[in-house]
Backbone as JSON, one array per atom type, in Angstrom:
{
  "sequence": "MKPKRIIITGGPGTGKTSIINELSSRNYSCLQEISRKVTLEARGKGIEQLFLIKPLLFSELLLKGRKYQFDEAATITSNFVFLDRGIPDILAYMDYSGDEYPQFLNEACKNNIYDHIFILAPWKKIYISDNERYENFNQAKKIHHQLVKIYEKFNYKLIDVPFYSIKKRTDYILNILENL",
  "N": [[11.8, 30.91, -43.14], [11.63, 31.32, -46.67], [8.69, 31.82, -48.92], [8.05, 29.31, -51.85], [8.22, 30.56, -55.22], [5.92, 29.63, -57.85], [4.95, 29.24, -60.82], [2.03, 29.39, -63.0], [1.28, 28.8, -66.05], [1.16, 29.24, -69.74], [-0.26, 29.07, -72.88], [-3.19, 31.33, -74.07], [-6.63, 31.16, -72.84], [-6.36, 28.47, -71.45], [-6.61, 27.59, -69.09], [-5.27, 28.5, -66.94], [-5.83, 30.81, -65.17], [-8.36, 29.17, -64.29], [-7.39, 27.64, -62.92], [-5.51, 28.74, -60.63], [-7.54, 30.26, -59.13], [-9.14, 28.17, -58.28], [-6.82, 27.18, -55.98], [-7.02, 29.4, -55.11], [-9.01, 29.31, -53.82], [-9.19, 27.1, -52.17], [-7.37, 28.08, -50.11], [-4.66, 28.72, -50.63], [-1.87, 30.32, -51.65], [-1.88, 33.11, -53.82], [-1.53, 35.14, -57.2], [-2.95, 37.29, -59.04], [-3.09, 37.22, -62.62], [-1.87, 39.61, -64.62], [-2.46, 41.3, -67.31], [-4.85, 41.41, -67.77], [-5.37, 43.34, -66.52], [-3.97, 45.91, -67.1], [-4.89, 45.69, -69.94], [-7.37, 46.67, -69.57], [-7.19, 49.02, -68.17], [-5.84, 50.45, -70.16], [-7.95, 50.71, -72.19], [-9.35, 51.94, -71.09], [-8.55, 54.36, -71.44], [-8.78, 54.96, -73.92], [-7.41, 53.11, -75.64], [-7.79, 49.99, -77.26], [-6.42, 47.45, -77.62], [-3.82, 47.68, -76.45], [-1.34, 46.0, -76.16], [-0.89, 44.84, -79.1], [-1.03, 47.51, -80.61], [1.04, 49.31, -78.88], [3.14, 47.19, -78.12], [5.77, 47.13, -76.93], [5.51, 49.02, -74.6], [3.44, 47.84, -73.44], [4.58, 45.62, -73.03], [6.35, 46.74, -70.8], [5.21, 47.73, -69.04], [3.57, 45.23, -68.18], [5.97, 43.97, -66.88], [6.53, 45.51, -64.84], [4.43, 45.1, -63.22], [4.81, 42.23, -62.64], [7.18, 42.07, -61.43], [6.78, 43.53, -59.31], [4.85, 41.41, -58.44], [6.66, 39.36, -58.19], [8.32, 40.23, -56.1], [6.65, 40.73, -54.21], [5.36, 38.28, -53.37], [7.61, 37.13, -51.72], [7.09, 37.99, -49.53], [5.14, 36.39, -48.61], [3.67, 34.81, -46.01], [3.87, 31.47, -46.62], [4.2, 28.46, -47.7], [4.21, 27.98, -50.1], [3.4, 30.11, -53.36], [1.26, 30.94, -55.7], [1.87, 32.43, -59.04], [0.17, 33.48, -61.66], [1.2, 33.26, -64.34], [4.7, 34.56, -65.6], [7.48, 36.45, -65.47], [9.15, 35.46, -67.72], [7.12, 35.2, -69.53], [6.34, 37.59, -70.81], [8.39, 37.95, -72.46], [8.1, 35.39, -74.41], [5.52, 36.39, -75.81], [6.55, 39.04, -76.94], [8.35, 37.45, -78.38], [6.54, 36.1, -80.08], [4.88, 37.88, -81.33], [6.61, 38.8, -83.09], [8.32, 41.15, -82.58], [11.22, 43.24, -81.26], [13.11, 43.31, -78.37], [13.86, 45.15, -75.69], [17.01, 44.45, -74.04], [16.94, 45.02, -71.06], [14.57, 43.08, -70.27], [15.32, 40.37, -70.98], [17.37, 40.77, -68.83], [15.5, 40.87, -66.75], [14.23, 38.37, -66.32], [16.55, 36.65, -66.22], [17.4, 37.83, -63.51], [15.14, 37.14, -61.47], [14.31, 34.7, -60.69], [12.21, 32.2, -60.35], [11.02, 29.2, -58.57], [9.34, 26.55, -59.44], [7.88, 25.79, -62.62], [4.76, 25.41, -63.84], [3.01, 24.29, -66.6], [0.3, 24.55, -69.21], [-1.07, 23.25, -71.73], [-2.42, 23.93, -74.91], [-5.79, 23.77, -75.28], [-8.71, 22.68, -76.94], [-10.99, 21.83, -76.62], [-11.54, 23.25, -74.27], [-11.0, 25.78, -74.77], [-11.88, 29.24, -75.01], [-12.87, 32.84, -76.53], [-12.6, 35.84, -75.38], [-13.45, 39.55, -74.59], [-10.86, 40.3, -74.0], [-9.18, 38.63, -75.06], [-7.94, 38.25, -77.81], [-6.92, 36.31, -79.66], [-7.08, 33.38, -81.54], [-7.41, 29.95, -81.71], [-5.53, 28.42, -83.18], [-3.48, 30.23, -82.81], [-2.8, 30.82, -80.11], [-1.7, 28.18, -80.1], [0.56, 28.62, -81.11], [1.63, 30.45, -79.31], [1.79, 28.97, -77.16], [4.39, 27.36, -77.76], [6.13, 29.44, -78.11], [5.95, 30.13, -75.09], [7.42, 27.9, -74.29], [9.92, 27.72, -75.21], [11.04, 30.22, -74.65], [10.97, 29.82, -71.77], [12.39, 27.46, -71.49], [14.86, 28.25, -72.5], [15.52, 30.12, -70.08], [16.73, 27.79, -68.5], [14.6, 26.63, -67.19], [13.19, 23.7, -65.71], [10.07, 22.59, -67.18], [6.85, 21.58, -66.07], [4.32, 19.72, -67.5], [0.66, 19.78, -67.17], [-1.45, 17.55, -67.45], [-4.63, 17.27, -69.57], [-7.67, 17.61, -67.51], [-10.1, 17.9, -65.49], [-10.78, 21.16, -63.66], [-10.41, 20.52, -60.86], [-8.79, 18.45, -61.06], [-6.65, 18.75, -62.13], [-5.55, 20.67, -60.31], [-5.44, 19.3, -58.19], [-3.06, 17.76, -59.16], [-1.2, 19.51, -59.43], [-0.59, 20.1, -57.01], [0.29, 17.71, -55.52], [2.37, 17.11, -57.07], [3.97, 19.08, -56.21], [4.06, 18.31, -53.7], [5.91, 16.14, -53.7], [8.24, 16.71, -54.22]],
  "CA": [[11.63, 30.24, -45.01], [10.68, 32.1, -47.94], [8.03, 30.61, -50.05], [8.53, 29.02, -53.46], [7.1, 30.91, -56.15], [5.25, 28.73, -58.42], [4.36, 29.8, -62.19], [1.09, 28.54, -63.85], [1.89, 29.36, -67.57], [0.37, 28.14, -70.91], [-1.16, 30.1, -73.73], [-4.56, 31.99, -73.82], [-7.44, 30.19, -72.83], [-5.6, 27.04, -71.06], [-7.23, 27.18, -67.74], [-4.44, 29.06, -65.83], [-6.82, 31.47, -64.04], [-9.12, 28.81, -63.41], [-6.45, 27.06, -61.54], [-5.36, 30.05, -59.89], [-8.92, 30.54, -58.46], [-8.86, 26.96, -57.54], [-5.88, 27.35, -55.52], [-7.01, 30.49, -53.89], [-10.29, 28.82, -53.05], [-8.39, 26.09, -51.15], [-6.88, 28.96, -49.13], [-3.25, 28.56, -51.08], [-1.5, 31.95, -51.38], [-2.14, 33.12, -55.19], [-1.09, 36.67, -57.45], [-3.27, 36.95, -60.22], [-2.66, 37.4, -63.99], [-2.6, 41.25, -64.49], [-2.48, 42.04, -68.23], [-6.14, 42.03, -68.15], [-5.64, 45.1, -65.67], [-3.53, 46.48, -67.99], [-5.47, 45.71, -71.16], [-8.51, 47.43, -69.03], [-6.8, 50.59, -67.94], [-5.44, 51.22, -71.66], [-9.41, 51.16, -72.77], [-10.25, 53.45, -70.16], [-7.63, 55.87, -72.2], [-9.03, 54.68, -75.24], [-6.41, 52.19, -76.35], [-8.67, 49.19, -77.51], [-5.53, 46.77, -77.83], [-2.48, 48.2, -76.28], [-0.62, 44.9, -76.67], [-1.25, 45.17, -80.45], [-0.91, 49.01, -80.72], [2.64, 49.52, -78.58], [3.52, 46.28, -77.61], [7.06, 47.62, -75.85], [5.12, 49.76, -73.52], [2.44, 46.8, -72.91], [5.44, 44.68, -72.09], [7.08, 47.29, -69.91], [3.79, 47.6, -67.89], [3.6, 44.13, -67.17], [7.12, 43.51, -66.34], [6.56, 46.56, -63.41], [3.53, 44.53, -62.37], [5.2, 41.2, -62.46], [8.38, 42.26, -60.91], [6.2, 43.61, -57.99], [4.61, 40.49, -57.64], [7.76, 38.5, -57.68], [8.92, 40.58, -54.9], [5.5, 40.59, -53.07], [5.56, 36.55, -53.47], [8.83, 36.6, -51.08], [6.7, 38.64, -48.38], [3.98, 36.14, -48.13], [3.83, 33.53, -45.46], [3.08, 30.39, -46.89], [5.21, 27.31, -48.38], [3.9, 28.16, -51.79], [2.7, 31.58, -53.89], [1.34, 30.28, -57.29], [1.32, 33.34, -59.81], [-0.54, 33.54, -62.86], [2.13, 33.69, -65.44], [5.84, 34.96, -64.64], [7.97, 37.59, -66.51], [9.41, 35.22, -69.4], [5.95, 35.13, -70.39], [6.63, 39.15, -71.57], [9.59, 37.84, -73.96], [7.64, 34.76, -74.98], [4.85, 36.91, -76.16], [7.28, 39.65, -78.01], [8.61, 36.39, -79.7], [5.11, 35.39, -80.73], [4.15, 38.58, -81.93], [7.88, 39.51, -83.69], [8.81, 42.45, -81.78], [12.15, 43.04, -80.75], [12.83, 43.9, -77.04], [15.43, 45.8, -75.05], [17.98, 43.88, -73.42], [16.47, 44.66, -69.59], [13.67, 42.08, -70.22], [16.12, 39.61, -70.46], [18.01, 40.77, -67.54], [14.74, 40.66, -65.55], [14.3, 36.82, -66.49], [17.79, 36.25, -65.53], [17.58, 38.03, -62.2], [14.09, 36.98, -61.25], [14.18, 33.24, -60.5], [10.86, 31.31, -60.14], [11.19, 27.86, -58.49], [8.92, 25.68, -60.05], [6.82, 26.24, -63.75], [3.5, 24.42, -64.42], [2.49, 24.9, -68.09], [-0.79, 24.56, -69.91], [-0.93, 23.21, -73.28], [-3.75, 24.67, -75.4], [-7.25, 22.31, -75.2], [-9.62, 23.05, -77.79], [-12.48, 21.44, -75.72], [-12.15, 24.46, -73.25], [-10.74, 27.24, -75.54], [-13.17, 30.38, -75.55], [-12.24, 33.96, -76.99], [-13.71, 37.01, -74.89], [-13.14, 40.91, -74.97], [-9.44, 40.8, -73.54], [-8.35, 37.52, -75.63], [-7.85, 38.18, -79.27], [-6.22, 35.19, -80.12], [-7.81, 32.44, -81.98], [-6.74, 28.37, -81.07], [-3.92, 28.38, -83.73], [-2.49, 31.33, -82.04], [-2.72, 29.94, -78.85], [-0.74, 27.13, -80.15], [2.02, 29.22, -81.54], [2.01, 31.1, -78.17], [2.72, 27.9, -76.08], [5.42, 26.99, -78.58], [7.05, 30.53, -77.56], [6.54, 29.91, -73.97], [8.35, 26.87, -73.6], [11.1, 28.08, -76.01], [11.51, 31.33, -73.64], [11.57, 29.52, -70.26], [13.87, 26.37, -71.91], [16.23, 29.41, -72.51], [16.3, 30.51, -69.07], [17.02, 26.99, -67.88], [13.44, 26.26, -66.41], [11.87, 22.22, -66.11], [8.7, 22.87, -67.36], [6.12, 20.65, -65.65], [3.19, 20.0, -68.09], [-0.4, 19.85, -66.45], [-2.69, 16.82, -68.2], [-5.92, 17.79, -69.37], [-8.2, 17.07, -66.47], [-10.93, 18.98, -64.7], [-10.03, 22.17, -62.69], [-10.21, 20.23, -59.61], [-8.08, 17.34, -60.98], [-5.16, 19.49, -62.58], [-5.0, 21.45, -59.1], [-4.77, 18.0, -57.35], [-2.06, 16.97, -59.83], [-0.01, 20.17, -59.58], [-0.17, 20.25, -55.59], [0.61, 16.08, -55.76], [3.56, 17.11, -57.71], [4.85, 19.65, -55.03], [4.14, 17.62, -52.2], [6.89, 15.18, -53.67], [9.42, 17.5, -55.0]],
  "C": [[10.8, 31.17, -45.8], [10.15, 30.91, -48.85], [8.5, 30.43, -51.17], [7.46, 29.61, -54.16], [7.15, 29.79, -57.47], [4.54, 29.65, -59.5], [3.35, 28.8, -62.67], [1.1, 29.32, -65.11], [0.9, 28.47, -68.45], [-0.37, 29.25, -71.61], [-2.58, 30.42, -73.28], [-5.43, 30.72, -73.86], [-7.35, 28.54, -72.53], [-5.95, 26.45, -69.74], [-6.41, 27.7, -66.64], [-5.46, 29.82, -64.56], [-8.05, 30.47, -63.18], [-8.43, 27.9, -62.42], [-5.88, 27.71, -60.81], [-6.76, 30.24, -58.59], [-9.26, 29.35, -57.66], [-8.35, 26.73, -56.45], [-6.47, 28.13, -54.79], [-8.33, 29.9, -52.89], [-10.22, 27.69, -52.1], [-7.19, 26.76, -49.89], [-4.84, 28.93, -49.78], [-3.31, 30.42, -51.68], [-1.28, 31.98, -53.4], [-2.03, 34.97, -55.78], [-1.94, 36.53, -58.64], [-2.43, 37.66, -61.15], [-2.86, 39.11, -64.16], [-2.52, 41.97, -65.81], [-4.08, 41.77, -68.54], [-6.3, 43.36, -67.33], [-5.16, 45.78, -66.63], [-4.19, 46.72, -68.94], [-6.65, 47.15, -70.5], [-8.14, 48.6, -69.03], [-6.37, 51.0, -69.32], [-7.1, 51.53, -72.66], [-9.72, 51.95, -71.98], [-9.51, 54.6, -70.85], [-7.98, 55.73, -73.75], [-8.25, 54.06, -76.24], [-7.67, 50.94, -76.31], [-7.65, 48.04, -76.88], [-4.27, 47.21, -77.69], [-1.6, 47.27, -76.77], [-0.12, 44.99, -78.43], [-0.37, 46.74, -81.19], [0.52, 49.61, -79.99], [2.72, 48.34, -77.4], [4.69, 46.23, -76.65], [6.31, 48.27, -74.8], [4.1, 48.84, -72.87], [3.32, 46.28, -71.97], [6.31, 45.26, -70.53], [6.15, 47.56, -68.82], [3.41, 46.14, -67.27], [4.66, 43.63, -66.6], [6.9, 44.22, -65.02], [5.88, 45.91, -62.73], [4.1, 43.05, -61.73], [6.53, 41.27, -61.73], [7.58, 42.55, -59.45], [5.59, 42.46, -57.45], [5.79, 39.46, -57.55], [8.25, 38.84, -56.18], [7.79, 40.78, -53.94], [5.39, 39.01, -52.37], [6.36, 36.49, -52.1], [8.49, 37.24, -49.39], [5.57, 37.78, -47.74], [4.28, 34.75, -47.11], [3.04, 32.43, -45.51], [4.42, 29.6, -47.69], [5.22, 27.66, -49.87], [3.37, 29.52, -52.01], [2.49, 31.01, -55.06], [1.02, 31.89, -57.68], [0.88, 32.9, -61.05], [0.39, 34.49, -64.26], [3.37, 34.16, -64.76], [6.18, 36.09, -65.56], [8.84, 36.86, -67.57], [8.67, 35.38, -70.11], [5.56, 36.51, -71.21], [7.55, 38.56, -73.03], [8.81, 36.83, -74.74], [6.49, 35.51, -76.53], [5.42, 38.0, -77.26], [7.82, 38.63, -79.15], [7.76, 36.38, -80.64], [4.7, 36.6, -81.9], [5.63, 39.2, -83.08], [8.54, 40.59, -83.32], [10.03, 42.22, -81.25], [12.07, 44.02, -79.4], [14.18, 44.34, -76.8], [16.06, 44.9, -73.98], [17.21, 43.72, -71.65], [15.36, 43.66, -69.19], [14.4, 40.63, -70.28], [16.76, 39.64, -69.14], [16.99, 40.43, -66.39], [14.53, 39.16, -65.34], [15.34, 36.2, -65.61], [17.91, 36.39, -63.9], [16.43, 37.68, -60.85], [13.59, 35.53, -61.32], [12.74, 32.53, -60.01], [11.6, 29.63, -59.62], [10.43, 26.68, -59.14], [7.76, 26.16, -61.18], [6.15, 25.12, -64.08], [3.21, 25.28, -65.83], [1.28, 24.03, -68.59], [-0.56, 24.46, -70.93], [-2.15, 23.91, -73.67], [-4.67, 23.3, -75.44], [-8.07, 23.02, -75.71], [-10.78, 22.96, -76.86], [-12.85, 23.0, -74.79], [-11.88, 25.95, -73.99], [-11.87, 28.22, -75.91], [-12.24, 32.02, -75.49], [-13.17, 35.1, -75.97], [-13.03, 38.58, -75.21], [-11.65, 41.29, -74.56], [-8.49, 39.45, -74.47], [-8.66, 37.6, -76.97], [-7.6, 37.08, -80.11], [-7.0, 34.24, -80.53], [-7.0, 30.8, -81.53], [-5.57, 28.24, -81.68], [-3.08, 29.03, -83.18], [-2.21, 30.92, -80.73], [-1.92, 29.03, -78.74], [0.64, 27.72, -80.35], [2.76, 29.94, -79.94], [2.37, 30.12, -77.2], [3.54, 27.26, -76.91], [6.51, 28.21, -78.0], [7.34, 30.38, -76.13], [7.41, 28.99, -73.61], [9.42, 27.19, -74.18], [12.05, 29.07, -74.76], [11.94, 30.42, -72.04], [12.21, 27.99, -70.36], [14.96, 27.36, -72.02], [16.44, 29.72, -71.51], [16.46, 29.25, -67.94], [15.7, 25.95, -67.12], [12.93, 24.44, -66.7], [10.83, 22.94, -66.13], [7.59, 21.64, -66.65], [4.75, 20.67, -66.32], [1.85, 19.35, -67.12], [-1.29, 19.0, -67.76], [-3.75, 17.71, -68.2], [-6.91, 17.14, -68.59], [-9.38, 17.96, -66.36], [-10.24, 19.86, -63.77], [-9.76, 21.35, -61.71], [-9.13, 19.29, -59.69], [-6.76, 17.56, -61.56], [-4.96, 20.21, -61.49], [-4.33, 20.02, -58.29], [-3.28, 17.58, -58.14], [-0.87, 17.92, -59.62], [0.28, 20.43, -57.97], [0.31, 18.73, -55.45], [2.16, 16.24, -56.51], [4.57, 17.98, -56.64], [5.33, 19.31, -53.92], [5.61, 16.76, -52.49], [8.26, 15.71, -54.71], [10.41, 17.75, -53.75]]
}
């Protein structure tokens, strides 16, 4: 039986990585967000914000990494594999920035289907900027709106995760999955 691919998505600073880390600490199979890695590799080559300077290149690098994760998830022996963001997130960010993107990005969304999508809304109380997160809270809200639009465009039913502690949010996600 192949594992279910579960996306944890939301705008920047919503607690996705903290939930992924909590799931991992509970011995669930998790695949980490790759955009920070792409950003740091670009910085190593002297490009401060690749997404802002070359958004299509950044998106293509993300697509390569997320397709790899999508395929990798199928090889993991587990009921669930949790992924910090999915392929549709790429399109949401491109829409947010107003950049056009080639058809192959749409095709990648159509051809790589996830089983369940949990979305975290912007939460001012926990929002923090850092060296890789250049967006402010208002921008995070706009990105959230684009994420909802894109996932709905590809016919996903989004499951909202309430504002709780990381432990309670994680429990909520696991409880939903047990009852699906």
